[in-house]
Every structure is written in structure tokens, then in C-alpha cells.
CHARMM internal coordinates of N, CA and C (Angstrom, degrees):
IC EDIT
DIST 1 N 1 CA 1.4503
DIST 1 CA 1 C 1.5260
ANGL 1 N 1 CA 1 C 110.87
DIST 1 C 2 N 1.3229
ANGL 1 CA 1 C 2 N 116.71
DIHE 1 N 1 CA 1 C 2 N -31.53
DIST 2 N 2 CA 1.4607
ANGL 1 C 2 N 2 CA 120.56
DIHE 1 CA 1 C 2 N 2 CA 179.89
DIST 2 CA 2 C 1.5126
ANGL 2 N 2 CA 2 C 112.50
DIHE 1 C 2 N 2 CA 2 C -66.61
DIST 2 C 3 N 1.3454
ANGL 2 CA 2 C 3 N 116.85
DIHE 2 N 2 CA 2 C 3 N -32.53
DIST 3 N 3 CA 1.4680
ANGL 2 C 3 N 3 CA 119.64
DIHE 2 CA 2 C 3 N 3 CA 179.31
DIST 3 CA 3 C 1.5198
ANGL 3 N 3 CA 3 C 111.53
DIHE 2 C 3 N 3 CA 3 C -66.67
DIST 3 C 4 N 1.3180
ANGL 3 CA 3 C 4 N 116.68
DIHE 3 N 3 CA 3 C 4 N -34.11
DIST 4 N 4 CA 1.4665
ANGL 3 C 4 N 4 CA 120.07
DIHE 3 CA 3 C 4 N 4 CA 178.94
DIST 4 CA 4 C 1.5247
ANGL 4 N 4 CA 4 C 110.34
DIHE 3 C 4 N 4 CA 4 C -64.56
DIST 4 C 5 N 1.3239
ANGL 4 CA 4 C 5 N 116.81
DIHE 4 N 4 CA 4 C 5 N -43.77
DIST 5 N 5 CA 1.4598
ANGL 4 C 5 N 5 CA 120.42
DIHE 4 CA 4 C 5 N 5 CA 179.40
DIST 5 CA 5 C 1.5283
ANGL 5 N 5 CA 5 C 111.53
DIHE 4 C 5 N 5 CA 5 C -65.99
DIST 5 C 6 N 1.3382
ANGL 5 CA 5 C 6 N 116.98
DIHE 5 N 5 CA 5 C 6 N -38.08
DIST 6 N 6 CA 1.4621
ANGL 5 C 6 N 6 CA 120.22
DIHE 5 CA 5 C 6 N 6 CA 176.49
DIST 6 CA 6 C 1.5233
ANGL 6 N 6 CA 6 C 110.72
DIHE 5 C 6 N 6 CA 6 C -64.13
DIST 6 C 7 N 1.3237
ANGL 6 CA 6 C 7 N 116.70
DIHE 6 N 6 CA 6 C 7 N -41.02
DIST 7 N 7 CA 1.4628
ANGL 6 C 7 N 7 CA 120.65
DIHE 6 CA 6 C 7 N 7 CA 179.36
DIST 7 CA 7 C 1.5229
ANGL 7 N 7 CA 7 C 110.62
DIHE 6 C 7 N 7 CA 7 C -65.78
DIST 7 C 8 N 1.3286
ANGL 7 CA 7 C 8 N 117.04
DIHE 7 N 7 CA 7 C 8 N -42.84
DIST 8 N 8 CA 1.4656
ANGL 7 C 8 N 8 CA 120.72
DIHE 7 CA 7 C 8 N 8 CA 178.91
DIST 8 CA 8 C 1.5199
ANGL 8 N 8 CA 8 C 109.83
DIHE 7 C 8 N 8 CA 8 C -64.90
DIST 8 C 9 N 1.3250
ANGL 8 CA 8 C 9 N 117.83
DIHE 8 N 8 CA 8 C 9 N -43.54
DIST 9 N 9 CA 1.4612
ANGL 8 C 9 N 9 CA 121.43
DIHE 8 CA 8 C 9 N 9 CA 179.18
DIST 9 CA 9 C 1.5272
ANGL 9 N 9 CA 9 C 110.77
DIHE 8 C 9 N 9 CA 9 C -63.04
DIST 9 C 10 N 1.3210
ANGL 9 CA 9 C 10 N 117.21
DIHE 9 N 9 CA 9 C 10 N -40.60
DIST 10 N 10 CA 1.4618
ANGL 9 C 10 N 10 CA 121.01
DIHE 9 CA 9 C 10 N 10 CA 177.48
DIST 10 CA 10 C 1.5246
ANGL 10 N 10 CA 10 C 111.22
DIHE 9 C 10 N 10 CA 10 C -63.24
DIST 10 C 11 N 1.3267
ANGL 10 CA 10 C 11 N 117.10
DIHE 10 N 10 CA 10 C 11 N -43.41
DIST 11 N 11 CA 1.4585
ANGL 10 C 11 N 11 CA 120.63
DIHE 10 CA 10 C 11 N 11 CA 178.30
DIST 11 CA 11 C 1.5216
ANGL 11 N 11 CA 11 C 111.97
DIHE 10 C 11 N 11 CA 11 C -65.52
DIST 11 C 12 N 1.3141
ANGL 11 CA 11 C 12 N 117.48
DIHE 11 N 11 CA 11 C 12 N -37.54
DIST 12 N 12 CA 1.4720
ANGL 11 C 12 N 12 CA 120.89
DIHE 11 CA 11 C 12 N 12 CA 178.00
DIST 12 CA 12 C 1.5223
ANGL 12 N 12 CA 12 C 109.97
DIHE 11 C 12 N 12 CA 12 C -65.36
DIST 12 C 13 N 1.3282
ANGL 12 CA 12 C 13 N 116.84
DIHE 12 N 12 CA 12 C 13 N -43.42
DIST 13 N 13 CA 1.4709
ANGL 12 C 13 N 13 CA 120.44
DIHE 12 CA 12 C 13 N 13 CA 179.04
DIST 13 CA 13 C 1.5256
ANGL 13 N 13 CA 13 C 110.53
DIHE 12 C 13 N 13 CA 13 C -64.74
DIST 13 C 14 N 1.3193
ANGL 13 CA 13 C 14 N 117.76
DIHE 13 N 13 CA 13 C 14 N -44.65
DIST 14 N 14 CA 1.4657
ANGL 13 C 14 N 14 CA 120.46
DIHE 13 CA 13 C 14 N 14 CA 178.29
DIST 14 CA 14 C 1.5224
ANGL 14 N 14 CA 14 C 111.35
DIHE 13 C 14 N 14 CA 14 C -63.85
DIST 14 C 15 N 1.3142
ANGL 14 CA 14 C 15 N 117.73
DIHE 14 N 14 CA 14 C 15 N -38.50
DIST 15 N 15 CA 1.4628
ANGL 14 C 15 N 15 CA 121.41
DIHE 14 CA 14 C 15 N 15 CA 177.25
DIST 15 CA 15 C 1.5187
ANGL 15 N 15 CA 15 C 111.55
DIHE 14 C 15 N 15 CA 15 C -64.66
DIST 15 C 16 N 1.3347
ANGL 15 CA 15 C 16 N 116.68
DIHE 15 N 15 CA 15 C 16 N -41.23
DIST 16 N 16 CA 1.4623
ANGL 15 C 16 N 16 CA 120.18
DIHE 15 CA 15 C 16 N 16 CA 178.45
DIST 16 CA 16 C 1.5292
ANGL 16 N 16 CA 16 C 110.14
DIHE 15 C 16 N 16 CA 16 C -65.14
DIST 16 C 17 N 1.3234
ANGL 16 CA 16 C 17 N 117.56
DIHE 16 N 16 CA 16 C 17 N -41.76
DIST 17 N 17 CA 1.4652
ANGL 16 C 17 N 17 CA 120.48
DIHE 16 CA 16 C 17 N 17 CA 176.90
DIST 17 CA 17 C 1.5190
ANGL 17 N 17 CA 17 C 111.45
DIHE 16 C 17 N 17 CA 17 C -63.61
DIST 17 C 18 N 1.3135
ANGL 17 CA 17 C 18 N 117.29
DIHE 17 N 17 CA 17 C 18 N -37.21
DIST 18 N 18 CA 1.4652
ANGL 17 C 18 N 18 CA 120.85
DIHE 17 CA 17 C 18 N 18 CA 178.33
DIST 18 CA 18 C 1.5268
ANGL 18 N 18 CA 18 C 110.68
DIHE 17 C 18 N 18 CA 18 C -66.06
DIST 18 C 19 N 1.3188
ANGL 18 CA 18 C 19 N 117.79
DIHE 18 N 18 CA 18 C 19 N -41.01
DIST 19 N 19 CA 1.4693
ANGL 18 C 19 N 19 CA 121.01
DIHE 18 CA 18 C 19 N 19 CA 178.90
DIST 19 CA 19 C 1.5271
ANGL 19 N 19 CA 19 C 110.36
DIHE 18 C 19 N 19 CA 19 C -65.32
DIST 19 C 20 N 1.3181
ANGL 19 CA 19 C 20 N 117.24
DIHE 19 N 19 CA 19 C 20 N -43.84
DIST 20 N 20 CA 1.4613
ANGL 19 C 20 N 20 CA 120.96
DIHE 19 CA 19 C 20 N 20 CA 178.95
DIST 20 CA 20 C 1.5300
ANGL 20 N 20 CA 20 C 110.07
DIHE 19 C 20 N 20 CA 20 C -64.43
DIST 20 C 21 N 1.3195
ANGL 20 CA 20 C 21 N 117.42
DIHE 20 N 20 CA 20 C 21 N -42.60
DIST 21 N 21 CA 1.4614
ANGL 20 C 21 N 21 CA 120.69
DIHE 20 CA 20 C 21 N 21 CA 178.08
DIST 21 CA 21 C 1.5144
ANGL 21 N 21 CA 21 C 112.44
DIHE 20 C 21 N 21 CA 21 C -62.98
DIST 21 C 22 N 1.3157
ANGL 21 CA 21 C 22 N 116.99
DIHE 21 N 21 CA 21 C 22 N -40.91
DIST 22 N 22 CA 1.4623
ANGL 21 C 22 N 22 CA 119.99
DIHE 21 CA 21 C 22 N 22 CA 178.19
DIST 22 CA 22 C 1.5207
ANGL 22 N 22 CA 22 C 111.15
DIHE 21 C 22 N 22 CA 22 C -67.13
DIST 22 C 23 N 1.3230
ANGL 22 CA 22 C 23 N 116.76
DIHE 22 N 22 CA 22 C 23 N -39.26
DIST 23 N 23 CA 1.4570
ANGL 22 C 23 N 23 CA 120.12
DIHE 22 CA 22 C 23 N 23 CA 178.99
DIST 23 CA 23 C 1.5256
ANGL 23 N 23 CA 23 C 110.69
DIHE 22 C 23 N 23 CA 23 C -64.65
DIST 23 C 24 N 1.3268
ANGL 23 CA 23 C 24 N 116.55
DIHE 23 N 23 CA 23 C 24 N -34.20
DIST 24 N 24 CA 1.4625
ANGL 23 C 24 N 24 CA 120.48
DIHE 23 CA 23 C 24 N 24 CA -177.62
DIST 24 CA 24 C 1.5221
ANGL 24 N 24 CA 24 C 111.85
DIHE 23 C 24 N 24 CA 24 C -80.73
DIST 24 C 25 N 1.3348
ANGL 24 CA 24 C 25 N 117.04
DIHE 24 N 24 CA 24 C 25 N -44.86
DIST 25 N 25 CA 1.4618
ANGL 24 C 25 N 25 CA 121.64
DIHE 24 CA 24 C 25 N 25 CA -174.66
DIST 25 CA 25 C 1.5194
ANGL 25 N 25 CA 25 C 114.17
DIHE 24 C 25 N 25 CA 25 C -103.59
DIST 25 C 26 N 1.3114
ANGL 25 CA 25 C 26 N 119.29
DIHE 25 N 25 CA 25 C 26 N -4.92
DIST 26 N 26 CA 1.4583
ANGL 25 C 26 N 26 CA 122.44
DIHE 25 CA 25 C 26 N 26 CA -172.29
DIST 26 CA 26 C 1.5139
ANGL 26 N 26 CA 26 C 114.80
DIHE 25 C 26 N 26 CA 26 C -66.98
DIST 26 C 27 N 1.3233
ANGL 26 CA 26 C 27 N 117.83
DIHE 26 N 26 CA 26 C 27 N -33.21
DIST 27 N 27 CA 1.4634
ANGL 26 C 27 N 27 CA 120.56
DIHE 26 CA 26 C 27 N 27 CA -176.44
DIST 27 CA 27 C 1.5199
ANGL 27 N 27 CA 27 C 109.57
DIHE 26 C 27 N 27 CA 27 C -104.52
DIST 27 C 28 N 1.3060
ANGL 27 CA 27 C 28 N 116.43
DIHE 27 N 27 CA 27 C 28 N 73.77
DIST 28 N 28 CA 1.4568
ANGL 27 C 28 N 28 CA 120.65
DIHE 27 CA 27 C 28 N 28 CA -178.77
DIST 28 CA 28 C 1.5219
ANGL 28 N 28 CA 28 C 110.13
DIHE 27 C 28 N 28 CA 28 C -111.83
DIST 28 C 29 N 1.3307
ANGL 28 CA 28 C 29 N 116.33
DIHE 28 N 28 CA 28 C 29 N 42.22
DIST 29 N 29 CA 1.4587
ANGL 28 C 29 N 29 CA 119.88
DIHE 28 CA 28 C 29 N 29 CA 179.73
DIST 29 CA 29 C 1.5269
ANGL 29 N 29 CA 29 C 109.51
DIHE 28 C 29 N 29 CA 29 C -72.20
DIST 29 C 30 N 1.3134
ANGL 29 CA 29 C 30 N 117.75
DIHE 29 N 29 CA 29 C 30 N 143.40
DIST 30 N 30 CA 1.4682
ANGL 29 C 30 N 30 CA 120.39
DIHE 29 CA 29 C 30 N 30 CA -178.83
DIST 30 CA 30 C 1.5254
ANGL 30 N 30 CA 30 C 111.27
DIHE 29 C 30 N 30 CA 30 C -70.77
DIST 30 C 31 N 1.3102
ANGL 30 CA 30 C 31 N 115.66
DIHE 30 N 30 CA 30 C 31 N 153.84
DIST 31 N 31 CA 1.4560
ANGL 30 C 31 N 31 CA 120.20
DIHE 30 CA 30 C 31 N 31 CA 176.25
DIST 31 CA 31 C 1.5281
ANGL 31 N 31 CA 31 C 108.09
DIHE 30 C 31 N 31 CA 31 C -72.54
DIST 31 C 32 N 1.3177
ANGL 31 CA 31 C 32 N 115.81
DIHE 31 N 31 CA 31 C 32 N 133.49
DIST 32 N 32 CA 1.4582
ANGL 31 C 32 N 32 CA 119.07
DIHE 31 CA 31 C 32 N 32 CA -178.28
DIST 32 CA 32 C 1.5242
ANGL 32 N 32 CA 32 C 109.57
DIHE 31 C 32 N 32 CA 32 C -99.25
DIST 32 C 33 N 1.3237
ANGL 32 CA 32 C 33 N 115.14
DIHE 32 N 32 CA 32 C 33 N 147.00
DIST 33 N 33 CA 1.4577
ANGL 32 C 33 N 33 CA 120.62
DIHE 32 CA 32 C 33 N 33 CA 175.73
DIST 33 CA 33 C 1.5253
ANGL 33 N 33 CA 33 C 107.96
DIHE 32 C 33 N 33 CA 33 C -144.95
DIST 33 C 34 N 1.3232
ANGL 33 CA 33 C 34 N 116.01
DIHE 33 N 33 CA 33 C 34 N 147.92
DIST 34 N 34 CA 1.4498
ANGL 33 C 34 N 34 CA 120.79
DIHE 33 CA 33 C 34 N 34 CA -177.83
DIST 34 CA 34 C 1.5257
ANGL 34 N 34 CA 34 C 109.49
DIHE 33 C 34 N 34 CA 34 C -82.23
DIST 34 C 35 N 1.3147
ANGL 34 CA 34 C 35 N 115.83
DIHE 34 N 34 CA 34 C 35 N 133.84
DIST 35 N 35 CA 1.4608
ANGL 34 C 35 N 35 CA 121.47
DIHE 34 CA 34 C 35 N 35 CA 178.18
DIST 35 CA 35 C 1.5219
ANGL 35 N 35 CA 35 C 108.50
DIHE 34 C 35 N 35 CA 35 C -126.44
DIST 35 C 36 N 1.3191
ANGL 35 CA 35 C 36 N 116.28
DIHE 35 N 35 CA 35 C 36 N 138.15
DIST 36 N 36 CA 1.4616
ANGL 35 C 36 N 36 CA 120.44
DIHE 35 CA 35 C 36 N 36 CA 176.49
DIST 36 CA 36 C 1.5169
ANGL 36 N 36 CA 36 C 108.94
DIHE 35 C 36 N 36 CA 36 C -123.24
DIST 36 C 37 N 1.3266
ANGL 36 CA 36 C 37 N 115.54
DIHE 36 N 36 CA 36 C 37 N 138.57
DIST 37 N 37 CA 1.4578
ANGL 36 C 37 N 37 CA 122.35
DIHE 36 CA 36 C 37 N 37 CA 179.38
DIST 37 CA 37 C 1.5225
ANGL 37 N 37 CA 37 C 107.24
DIHE 36 C 37 N 37 CA 37 C -132.07
DIST 37 C 38 N 1.3238
ANGL 37 CA 37 C 38 N 116.26
DIHE 37 N 37 CA 37 C 38 N 123.96
DIST 38 N 38 CA 1.4542
ANGL 37 C 38 N 38 CA 119.59
DIHE 37 CA 37 C 38 N 38 CA 177.51
DIST 38 CA 38 C 1.5203
ANGL 38 N 38 CA 38 C 108.96
DIHE 37 C 38 N 38 CA 38 C -85.62
DIST 38 C 39 N 1.3174
ANGL 38 CA 38 C 39 N 115.54
DIHE 38 N 38 CA 38 C 39 N 132.05
DIST 39 N 39 CA 1.4570
ANGL 38 C 39 N 39 CA 120.59
DIHE 38 CA 38 C 39 N 39 CA 179.57
DIST 39 CA 39 C 1.5265
ANGL 39 N 39 CA 39 C 108.89
DIHE 38 C 39 N 39 CA 39 C -127.33
DIST 39 C 40 N 1.3228
ANGL 39 CA 39 C 40 N 116.04
DIHE 39 N 39 CA 39 C 40 N 155.65
DIST 40 N 40 CA 1.4654
ANGL 39 C 40 N 40 CA 122.25
DIHE 39 CA 39 C 40 N 40 CA 175.49
DIST 40 CA 40 C 1.5193
ANGL 40 N 40 CA 40 C 107.45
DIHE 39 C 40 N 40 CA 40 C -117.62
DIST 40 C 41 N 1.3148
ANGL 40 CA 40 C 41 N 115.68
DIHE 40 N 40 CA 40 C 41 N 120.30
DIST 41 N 41 CA 1.4550
ANGL 40 C 41 N 41 CA 120.53
DIHE 40 CA 40 C 41 N 41 CA 179.29
DIST 41 CA 41 C 1.5182
ANGL 41 N 41 CA 41 C 109.96
DIHE 40 C 41 N 41 CA 41 C -89.01
DIST 41 C 42 N 1.3295
ANGL 41 CA 41 C 42 N 118.34
DIHE 41 N 41 CA 41 C 42 N 139.93
DIST 42 N 42 CA 1.4578
ANGL 41 C 42 N 42 CA 120.19
DIHE 41 CA 41 C 42 N 42 CA 178.33
DIST 42 CA 42 C 1.5319
ANGL 42 N 42 CA 42 C 110.60
DIHE 41 C 42 N 42 CA 42 C -64.46
DIST 42 C 43 N 1.3194
ANGL 42 CA 42 C 43 N 116.37
DIHE 42 N 42 CA 42 C 43 N 132.57
DIST 43 N 43 CA 1.4602
ANGL 42 C 43 N 43 CA 121.02
DIHE 42 CA 42 C 43 N 43 CA 178.71
DIST 43 CA 43 C 1.5081
ANGL 43 N 43 CA 43 C 113.07
DIHE 42 C 43 N 43 CA 43 C 78.99
DIST 43 C 44 N 1.3045
ANGL 43 CA 43 C 44 N 117.57
DIHE 43 N 43 CA 43 C 44 N 6.49
DIST 44 N 44 CA 1.4619
ANGL 43 C 44 N 44 CA 121.09
DIHE 43 CA 43 C 44 N 44 CA 179.74
DIST 44 CA 44 C 1.5013
ANGL 44 N 44 CA 44 C 111.70
DIHE 43 C 44 N 44 CA 44 C -83.26
DIST 44 C 45 N 1.3144
ANGL 44 CA 44 C 45 N 116.80
DIHE 44 N 44 CA 44 C 45 N 171.57
DIST 45 N 45 CA 1.4671
ANGL 44 C 45 N 45 CA 120.86
DIHE 44 CA 44 C 45 N 45 CA 179.05
DIST 45 CA 45 C 1.5139
ANGL 45 N 45 CA 45 C 109.08
DIHE 44 C 45 N 45 CA 45 C -79.26
DIST 45 C 46 N 1.3063
ANGL 45 CA 45 C 46 N 116.62
DIHE 45 N 45 CA 45 C 46 N 149.22
DIST 46 N 46 CA 1.4572
ANGL 45 C 46 N 46 CA 120.63
DIHE 45 CA 45 C 46 N 46 CA 178.35
DIST 46 CA 46 C 1.5137
ANGL 46 N 46 CA 46 C 109.37
DIHE 45 C 46 N 46 CA 46 C -80.60
DIST 46 C 47 N 1.3200
ANGL 46 CA 46 C 47 N 116.34
DIHE 46 N 46 CA 46 C 47 N 161.94
DIST 47 N 47 CA 1.4511
ANGL 46 C 47 N 47 CA 120.89
DIHE 46 CA 46 C 47 N 47 CA -177.36
DIST 47 CA 47 C 1.5169
ANGL 47 N 47 CA 47 C 112.48
DIHE 46 C 47 N 47 CA 47 C -85.53
DIST 47 C 48 N 1.3234
ANGL 47 CA 47 C 48 N 120.22
DIHE 47 N 47 CA 47 C 48 N 13.53
DIST 48 N 48 CA 1.4737
ANGL 47 C 48 N 48 CA 122.41
DIHE 47 CA 47 C 48 N 48 CA -177.95
DIST 48 CA 48 C 1.4886
ANGL 48 N 48 CA 48 C 110.84
DIHE 47 C 48 N 48 CA 48 C -77.02
END
COOR INIT
IC SEED 1 N 1 CA 1 C
IC BUILD
């Protein structure tokens, strides 16, 4: 019976560490910035 409690306690600790790790590292989205590039298409109209 003691092994079951140790296994449950180990799983609870690992689950808590996983939640903390996800909370810390989960939102690692890159910073976005607007970029503009002017292009000239062949056969297109000129900007005059």
C-alpha cells in the first residue's frame, strides 16, 4: 500500500512541476513587427 502512495505522490510532484514549467515557458511567442518591402512586378504600371 505504501508503494501506491509513493507513486501517487511522485505523479503529483511531477504534474506540479509540469504546470509550473508550462506557465514559465509556455508563452514564448516571438515579438512581431511590421515590415514593408517595395517590389516591382514585370509588366506592371509605374508609380508615376
